[in-house]
FIPA-769017 format. One record per residue (C-alpha): y, x, z; residue in three letters; residue number from 1. Coordinates in pm, whole numbers, plus 50000, padded with zeros to 5 digits. Layout:
<site><py>Y</py><px>X</px><pz>Z</pz><aa>ALA</aa><i>NUM</i></site>
...
This chain:
<site><py>48373</py><px>49203</px><pz>47512</pz><aa>MET</aa><i>1</i></site>
<site><py>48734</py><px>49269</px><pz>47616</pz><aa>ALA</aa><i>2</i></site>
<site><py>48781</py><px>49360</px><pz>47982</pz><aa>LYS</aa><i>3</i></site>
<site><py>49034</py><px>49456</px><pz>48247</pz><aa>VAL</aa><i>4</i></site>
<site><py>49105</py><px>49829</px><pz>48259</pz><aa>THR</aa><i>5</i></site>
<site><py>49336</py><px>49854</px><pz>48560</pz><aa>GLY</aa><i>6</i></site>
<site><py>49617</py><px>49692</px><pz>48755</pz><aa>VAL</aa><i>7</i></site>
<site><py>49924</py><px>49663</px><pz>48539</pz><aa>GLY</aa><i>8</i></site>
<site><py>50162</py><px>49536</px><pz>48803</pz><aa>GLY</aa><i>9</i></site>
<site><py>50208</py><px>49376</px><pz>49140</pz><aa>VAL</aa><i>10</i></site>
<site><py>50450</py><px>49084</px><pz>49158</pz><aa>PHE</aa><i>11</i></site>
<site><py>50542</py><px>48861</px><pz>49450</pz><aa>PHE</aa><i>12</i></site>
<site><py>50829</py><px>48638</px><pz>49559</pz><aa>LYS</aa><i>13</i></site>
<site><py>51061</py><px>48731</px><pz>49841</pz><aa>SER</aa><i>14</i></site>
<site><py>51113</py><px>48473</px><pz>50114</pz><aa>THR</aa><i>15</i></site>
<site><py>51475</py><px>48589</px><pz>50145</pz><aa>GLY</aa><i>16</i></site>
<site><py>51702</py><px>48825</px><pz>49951</pz><aa>ASP</aa><i>17</i></site>
<site><py>51485</py><px>49003</px><pz>49693</pz><aa>ASN</aa><i>18</i></site>
<site><py>51732</py><px>49293</px><pz>49655</pz><aa>ALA</aa><i>19</i></site>
<site><py>51726</py><px>49357</px><pz>50031</pz><aa>VAL</aa><i>20</i></site>
<site><py>51345</py><px>49352</px><pz>50028</pz><aa>LEU</aa><i>21</i></site>
<site><py>51331</py><px>49591</px><pz>49729</pz><aa>ALA</aa><i>22</i></site>
<site><py>51573</py><px>49825</px><pz>49908</pz><aa>ALA</aa><i>23</i></site>
<site><py>51342</py><px>49820</px><pz>50216</pz><aa>TRP</aa><i>24</i></site>
<site><py>51052</py><px>49934</px><pz>49996</pz><aa>TYR</aa><i>25</i></site>
<site><py>51270</py><px>50207</px><pz>49845</pz><aa>GLN</aa><i>26</i></site>
<site><py>51396</py><px>50330</px><pz>50182</pz><aa>ARG</aa><i>27</i></site>
<site><py>51072</py><px>50320</px><pz>50378</pz><aa>HIS</aa><i>28</i></site>
<site><py>50798</py><px>50368</px><pz>50116</pz><aa>LEU</aa><i>29</i></site>
<site><py>50985</py><px>50576</px><pz>49860</pz><aa>GLY</aa><i>30</i></site>
<site><py>50949</py><px>50324</px><pz>49576</pz><aa>MET</aa><i>31</i></site>
<site><py>51151</py><px>50464</px><pz>49284</pz><aa>PRO</aa><i>32</i></site>
<site><py>51357</py><px>50159</px><pz>49190</pz><aa>LEU</aa><i>33</i></site>
<site><py>51467</py><px>50129</px><pz>48827</pz><aa>GLU</aa><i>34</i></site>
<site><py>51777</py><px>49951</px><pz>48690</pz><aa>ASP</aa><i>35</i></site>
<site><py>51580</py><px>49625</px><pz>48654</pz><aa>PHE</aa><i>36</i></site>
<site><py>51518</py><px>49621</px><pz>49032</pz><aa>GLY</aa><i>37</i></site>
<site><py>51147</py><px>49711</px><pz>49029</pz><aa>GLY</aa><i>38</i></site>
<site><py>50951</py><px>50036</px><pz>49024</pz><aa>ALA</aa><i>39</i></site>
<site><py>50725</py><px>50196</px><pz>48765</pz><aa>VAL</aa><i>40</i></site>
<site><py>50446</py><px>50398</px><pz>48925</pz><aa>LEU</aa><i>41</i></site>
<site><py>50269</py><px>50634</px><pz>48687</pz><aa>ARG</aa><i>42</i></site>
<site><py>49915</py><px>50766</px><pz>48741</pz><aa>TRP</aa><i>43</i></site>
<site><py>49998</py><px>51126</px><pz>48637</pz><aa>PRO</aa><i>44</i></site>
<site><py>50221</py><px>51146</px><pz>48946</pz><aa>ASN</aa><i>45</i></site>
<site><py>49917</py><px>51084</px><pz>49169</pz><aa>ASP</aa><i>46</i></site>
<site><py>49754</py><px>51414</px><pz>49268</pz><aa>VAL</aa><i>47</i></site>
<site><py>49475</py><px>51271</px><pz>49488</pz><aa>ALA</aa><i>48</i></site>
<site><py>49129</py><px>51418</px><pz>49446</pz><aa>GLU</aa><i>49</i></site>
<site><py>48995</py><px>51088</px><pz>49308</pz><aa>ASP</aa><i>50</i></site>
<site><py>49233</py><px>51131</px><pz>49009</pz><aa>ARG</aa><i>51</i></site>
<site><py>49355</py><px>50774</px><pz>49045</pz><aa>GLY</aa><i>52</i></site>
<site><py>49182</py><px>50441</px><pz>49082</pz><aa>LEU</aa><i>53</i></site>
<site><py>49271</py><px>50092</px><pz>49193</pz><aa>THR</aa><i>54</i></site>
<site><py>49044</py><px>49872</px><pz>49404</pz><aa>VAL</aa><i>55</i></site>
<site><py>49030</py><px>49497</px><pz>49335</pz><aa>TRP</aa><i>56</i></site>
<site><py>48868</py><px>49249</px><pz>49574</pz><aa>HIS</aa><i>57</i></site>
<site><py>48869</py><px>48876</px><pz>49651</pz><aa>VAL</aa><i>58</i></site>
<site><py>48849</py><px>48804</px><pz>50024</pz><aa>ALA</aa><i>59</i></site>
<site><py>48672</py><px>48505</px><pz>50178</pz><aa>GLU</aa><i>60</i></site>
<site><py>48897</py><px>48206</px><pz>50250</pz><aa>LYS</aa><i>61</i></site>
<site><py>48867</py><px>48248</px><pz>50629</pz><aa>ASP</aa><i>62</i></site>
<site><py>48913</py><px>48627</px><pz>50624</pz><aa>SER</aa><i>63</i></site>
<site><py>49138</py><px>48774</px><pz>50893</pz><aa>LYS</aa><i>64</i></site>
<site><py>49182</py><px>49092</px><pz>50685</pz><aa>TRP</aa><i>65</i></site>
<site><py>49548</py><px>49013</px><pz>50603</pz><aa>PHE</aa><i>66</i></site>
<site><py>49638</py><px>48914</px><pz>50963</pz><aa>SER</aa><i>67</i></site>
<site><py>49885</py><px>48901</px><pz>51121</pz><aa>PRO</aa><i>68</i></site>
<site><py>50037</py><px>48807</px><pz>50786</pz><aa>SER</aa><i>69</i></site>
<site><py>49987</py><px>48449</px><pz>50669</pz><aa>THR</aa><i>70</i></site>
<site><py>50022</py><px>48555</px><pz>50303</pz><aa>SER</aa><i>71</i></site>
<site><py>49729</py><px>48500</px><pz>50071</pz><aa>SER</aa><i>72</i></site>
<site><py>49753</py><px>48859</px><pz>49946</pz><aa>PHE</aa><i>73</i></site>
<site><py>49784</py><px>49215</px><pz>50071</pz><aa>MET</aa><i>74</i></site>
<site><py>49894</py><px>49509</px><pz>49860</pz><aa>ILE</aa><i>75</i></site>
<site><py>49739</py><px>49852</px><pz>49903</pz><aa>ASN</aa><i>76</i></site>
<site><py>49972</py><px>50139</px><pz>49815</pz><aa>TYR</aa><i>77</i></site>
<site><py>49831</py><px>50483</px><pz>49745</pz><aa>ARG</aa><i>78</i></site>
<site><py>50027</py><px>50752</px><pz>49930</pz><aa>VAL</aa><i>79</i></site>
<site><py>50027</py><px>51131</px><pz>49907</pz><aa>ASP</aa><i>80</i></site>
<site><py>50061</py><px>51216</px><pz>50279</pz><aa>ASP</aa><i>81</i></site>
<site><py>49982</py><px>50932</px><pz>50519</pz><aa>LEU</aa><i>82</i></site>
<site><py>50064</py><px>51130</px><pz>50834</pz><aa>GLY</aa><i>83</i></site>
<site><py>50412</py><px>51218</px><pz>50711</pz><aa>GLU</aa><i>84</i></site>
<site><py>50476</py><px>50866</px><pz>50583</pz><aa>LEU</aa><i>85</i></site>
<site><py>50373</py><px>50711</px><pz>50917</pz><aa>VAL</aa><i>86</i></site>
<site><py>50617</py><px>50944</px><pz>51095</pz><aa>GLU</aa><i>87</i></site>
<site><py>50894</py><px>50844</px><pz>50851</pz><aa>GLN</aa><i>88</i></site>
<site><py>50818</py><px>50475</px><pz>50900</pz><aa>LEU</aa><i>89</i></site>
<site><py>50826</py><px>50499</px><pz>51278</pz><aa>ARG</aa><i>90</i></site>
<site><py>51149</py><px>50703</px><pz>51266</pz><aa>ALA</aa><i>91</i></site>
<site><py>51296</py><px>50432</px><pz>51045</pz><aa>GLY</aa><i>92</i></site>
<site><py>51209</py><px>50159</px><pz>51295</pz><aa>GLY</aa><i>93</i></site>
<site><py>50907</py><px>50021</px><pz>51107</pz><aa>VAL</aa><i>94</i></site>
<site><py>50619</py><px>49920</px><pz>51333</pz><aa>GLU</aa><i>95</i></site>
<site><py>50280</py><px>50057</px><pz>51231</pz><aa>VAL</aa><i>96</i></site>
<site><py>50050</py><px>49771</px><pz>51329</pz><aa>ILE</aa><i>97</i></site>
<site><py>49725</py><px>49967</px><pz>51285</pz><aa>GLN</aa><i>98</i></site>
<site><py>49620</py><px>50322</px><pz>51205</pz><aa>GLY</aa><i>99</i></site>
<site><py>49626</py><px>50581</px><pz>51089</pz><aa>PRO</aa><i>100</i></site>
<site><py>49249</py><px>50586</px><pz>51078</pz><aa>GLU</aa><i>101</i></site>
<site><py>48996</py><px>50775</px><pz>50868</pz><aa>SER</aa><i>102</i></site>
<site><py>48721</py><px>50622</px><pz>50656</pz><aa>HIS</aa><i>103</i></site>
<site><py>48471</py><px>50751</px><pz>50402</pz><aa>GLU</aa><i>104</i></site>
<site><py>48723</py><px>50710</px><pz>50120</pz><aa>ASN</aa><i>105</i></site>
<site><py>49040</py><px>50831</px><pz>50290</pz><aa>GLY</aa><i>106</i></site>
<site><py>49299</py><px>50752</px><pz>50554</pz><aa>LYS</aa><i>107</i></site>
<site><py>49460</py><px>50411</px><pz>50614</pz><aa>PHE</aa><i>108</i></site>
<site><py>49748</py><px>50256</px><pz>50807</pz><aa>ALA</aa><i>109</i></site>
<site><py>49903</py><px>49908</px><pz>50800</pz><aa>TRP</aa><i>110</i></site>
<site><py>50260</py><px>49781</px><pz>50835</pz><aa>VAL</aa><i>111</i></site>
<site><py>50442</py><px>49452</px><pz>50776</pz><aa>MET</aa><i>112</i></site>
<site><py>50733</py><px>49424</px><pz>50534</pz><aa>ASP</aa><i>113</i></site>
<site><py>51046</py><px>49223</px><pz>50630</pz><aa>PRO</aa><i>114</i></site>
<site><py>50900</py><px>48913</px><pz>50459</pz><aa>ASP</aa><i>115</i></site>
<site><py>50589</py><px>48924</px><pz>50681</pz><aa>GLY</aa><i>116</i></site>
<site><py>50349</py><px>49063</px><pz>50420</pz><aa>ASN</aa><i>117</i></site>
<site><py>50088</py><px>49305</px><pz>50548</pz><aa>LYS</aa><i>118</i></site>
<site><py>50086</py><px>49633</px><pz>50354</pz><aa>ILE</aa><i>119</i></site>
<site><py>49791</py><px>49869</px><pz>50346</pz><aa>GLU</aa><i>120</i></site>
<site><py>49875</py><px>50238</px><pz>50300</pz><aa>LEU</aa><i>121</i></site>
<site><py>49596</py><px>50459</px><pz>50166</pz><aa>TRP</aa><i>122</i></site>
<site><py>49571</py><px>50835</px><pz>50130</pz><aa>GLU</aa><i>123</i></site>
<site><py>49266</py><px>50848</px><pz>49901</pz><aa>PRO</aa><i>124</i></site>
<site><py>48977</py><px>51092</px><pz>49931</pz><aa>LYS</aa><i>125</i></site>
<site><py>48651</py><px>51111</px><pz>49740</pz><aa>LEU</aa><i>126</i></site>
<site><py>48380</py><px>50901</px><pz>49909</pz><aa>TRP</aa><i>127</i></site>
<site><py>48215</py><px>51123</px><pz>50169</pz><aa>ASP</aa><i>128</i></site>
<site><py>48083</py><px>51044</px><pz>50519</pz><aa>ASP</aa><i>129</i></site>
<site><py>48256</py><px>51360</px><pz>50645</pz><aa>ARG</aa><i>130</i></site>
<site><py>48596</py><px>51201</px><pz>50573</pz><aa>ASN</aa><i>131</i></site>
<site><py>48546</py><px>50958</px><pz>50865</pz><aa>LYS</aa><i>132</i></site>
<site><py>48643</py><px>51232</px><pz>51109</pz><aa>ASP</aa><i>133</i></site>
<site><py>48911</py><px>51401</px><pz>50896</pz><aa>ALA</aa><i>134</i></site>
């Protein structure tokens, strides 16, 4: 049987000027924008100890997981140094709405983009109970 092997892209509409929103992602999250206006993220550039993976999940219809966003989706971006990125975001005037916090599979923080979409930032670690306190 044929099956899904990974996430091939993340696509969403801007509620305003899509070029301004793309520039926000480039400035604050380091997205390497290409001539077509989007980014191409390659797994070999990811040096995390889990060697790269993408989590997929469908939330319950009454989930508050994406709050305070009213969007029906949330994107999780893998990052190489969450502490440094959070400092950069705050210095750039971006409010960190939660985190950073440590869990069994790494460190997390959450911000909102200018369109009101909640973004999850994840510095991955191999699953280990000791990571909760790291």
